[in-house]
Steps between C-alpha positions, in 0.01 A plus 500: 500500500838660537778252442764743618433350840365155565349638820192600301417134449532369853498623855328765703742781419379544145296813448252319278492181694441277783481148361309484172202275557376483144240232432665470158820363655438170676858440612696828502864439576521778761266298723726198468801719587331638810414149618852363457735560796818487290401681181313765698838612635674489161265716295598862570223692335655845499778401259481674160454265204564741213745787466392823332644848463291632786691280743848616395650711779846577635427272795411213266813558292724508808350180637486295181851611402622272780371186325583335168236440235237358501474608864627852445713735294854456627744594224223612263472843345266732686435684175395177329271401787346845533447547127316169483283550807406852391321342203297276732311795644139413417258330735514190279864448599407435861194287431523150362142479376381858459610541140294219352205727434245256638337512844671289762336176597383468859714188509821532301600151388852462363682216327879502493634275227852366533663302223540163674456173316210404725279705268567282195181304445333665799201639308493798737470769233133580554544505878792742466314732264197506732694714750465879503873546450768267368870551577761342272878521498819441305456241220121495501432289190130499416459393136438128482442472875178697534307205649761462773598860581220719361533810286429789736784720625443799727853541637837386370777497761872493424844647534659619177749217541237227537288647219787508251635161609152353454474641148834339415458168682135431418472648151495150348219404738280786380593786732570739215371816666404638838122495559332814369147636522294809567411404857831330579743657746867434559651453846869584507711332768789742564786251521758731342547850358408362157141449621466868586664605173277272290190618686586865441570436131175307461292782647675763286486284188872535429783256442688387810787752527756306704599179671474138381169572323630805313320544168203281596163631385257447791198505269618169353441349844201695631321618186463845341240631744711464814445805721571539872161353590610164357783456749530413868818479706540280806625694800846390625360513854233249401760264353710532818199426716413191296854370535523568873154374597422225252811392309803550724712231344807341655671593173520859627777400741709315239745611233198533271316739729533798266347299216193388692158654449147359493405366158290703257213260559525537877498880474192497277315250719575695817399823327165341422466377858530861616259651248226245425217348703552149366815362337556180306849389394555287191828362371688551825733250662328225699635219717484257204676737259726216378205342318481791260722678252663830595256693275158411362596583142798263472451215254751276676497472878776702664570488875455811711840654571564666835725802443667687786330834425162364619389262773225301332484248786421779744242641260338158462470470878343846522239428231409174670454672836296786352280249321448298818409821686233583241678822401597371155354247261796307357431288192632149564463163333 
């Protein structure tokens, strides 16, 4: 399975494909997509999911230089971008699941675990861990909440900003380090030049040389064994596509338009929806979000705050529609 392009998972154009009719996958999401008149038109299956060095060309630079991060490279240093992508030159960099060292299941089942308060007391830990791959993000507190959120982590998704803010904001709740593990991989969301600089420094095993993270030691975040195979980078084209097709918020046309981007959770969930056969979402916003605290690890209930950089109402509507269409299994209570 090549996660450079989601086309390998759905649609007749894929060289290895036609629809997968595995008896091991009772309800593959691609079948639900093909049956749905609206979502069938939204899922463009030739869009790249991950960006690797092999994809870096003059044409790509010229095109993405017209768009600001996370949708492109406008105003960013070509040398910084090129020096980072040149390190992502192995086949693992373009494949989400290839580097795990175990044979791929005939039905890849993924759980994406958000941090919503709906998970507190949910007792979903065993169900989450039963999936082939588990995506977590930002302040993914596990200790003390194993029965609710499980212990397994296959992918940790973040921007450097959300990762560091989570370590500061949720330290007292138990988020004292980023998840680490031999089979765990990190998905960088390129929201700024600092994401490319941190990624390059992490692969090289050197201190961050410049910018707001200057002097940071990446191994304190990602562990001492962090080589290029540990890291994935979302393609700016993929993020643009997700915004335009699925999460084109009205905020884009306001004074806050430059601040808006899909949330980290939305990007991880939509990544899974393009690379897995079955996807379950836990801890994501639901229509009765007001019943629950902002995060599952908070001791005192705190209301969910709607900031202008994300459109959580739009995301909630999308998850509800995908669940109703049978494309996504959204945990609700």
